[in-house]
N, C-alpha and C positions, 0 to 999 in steps of 0.2 A: 752650288759647287757641291753639293752632298750627291745628287744625283750621278754627275760625271764621275767622283772619286769611289775605288771602290777597290777592294783589297788587292793585295796584287799588284795595285798602279804605283807607278813610280812619280815623284811629287821633286820640286825644286825647293830648297828654302830659298826665300827670297829675302824673309825680314826678322833678323837675330835678338830683333830689341829686347830687353828684360819685358818678363810675364806681364802681360797689362791685366791680370787680375790682384795677382800677389807681388807682384814688383821684383822678385826675386829674377837672376840673371839666368840665362837659356841654355840651354846645353845641347842646343843646336848650332850650326855652322849655316852662316847664307853663303849660297854658289854651291852649297851640295847636296847631294839628291837620298831621297831617305821612300822606303819603301810600305807603302801604305799595309798596316797588318789589320785595321777594324777601320769602320764609320759606323763614328756613335751617333744616333739622330738625338741630341739634344743642343738647343739651344745656347751659344756659345755668350759668358757672363758679358762682353763690350756688346755683343746684341746687331757684331756684322759679319755672324755664319748661321748657318741654321743648324752643323754638325760641328763635332768634334774630332777629328782623326788622331790613332795612335798610330808612331810608327816606330815605335820599340825604344824610343829613348823620354827617360823622366815618366810620364803622364797624355794626357790629351790634348790633344793643339790646336788653337783655331785654326780654320783654314786658310781666313787672309794671310797666313803666316808659306803659303804654300801656293804653287802652278802649277800645274797636271803636267806632266809631259808626254808630248805623243807615244803610241804605240811603236813598240819598234816594228820595224818593215820585216819581210820574211828575209831570210839568208840564203844567199844565191848560193846552191848544193853545187860541187862539183857533175862537170856532164859528162855522161861517157861516152870515150871519143871512139869511133869505129874503127879498125884499124883493117885492113886486105887481108884477108883469109887466106890462108899458106898454102898451096896446093900442092901435090905431090904428082910425078909424071913418072906416067905409066909406060914401060917401055916392052 
């Protein structure tokens, strides 16, 4: 996943289990989205991912806790409405 995730991407937390390295409670909330601040190419101690990501909460997290959300599609812009031109009648 490290090649697919980059800074600024949105990720969905799918696993808020206790930290698998220290056993401490995790301040992340399952079902919430987080914005990736940094991707660190460092193998997670669990051996399940090749990089850790920083989402601005506590410290670096294993990528197996997150799923990459699709990029937002372009927003629809209001279109210009063509109005009939007003003409003056000349006598």
